[in-house]
N, C-alpha and C positions, 0 to 999 in steps of 0.2 A: 266158342261161338253158341254151340247149341246152349250152354250154360246160361251164357247173358240173354242169348232170346228166351229162354222160360222164365230167367227172374223176372225181365223186361213185361212179360205177357203176364207174370204175377202179380206185377208193382201197377201194371195199368185196369188188373181188373179192383184192386184197389179205389186205383184213380178215382175210377168209373159209381164205384160206389158212393166216397164220397160225393163227386160231382152230381150224380143222379139224388142226392140228400139236397145240394144245394140247387140243384136247377130246381126240384120239388118249391123247395121256399124261395125262391126267386118269380114262377111260375103263380103263384099265388099271390104276392106281392104285384106281379102288374095285373092281373086279374083283376084286385080292389086299386 
């Protein structure tokens, strides 16, 4: 359970980084 939780958190951090990049690009398009 602990290992799965740590792995999930690790993947979540990667997802947040990729999502942040997508959000920043989407925000730019919305502003335009």
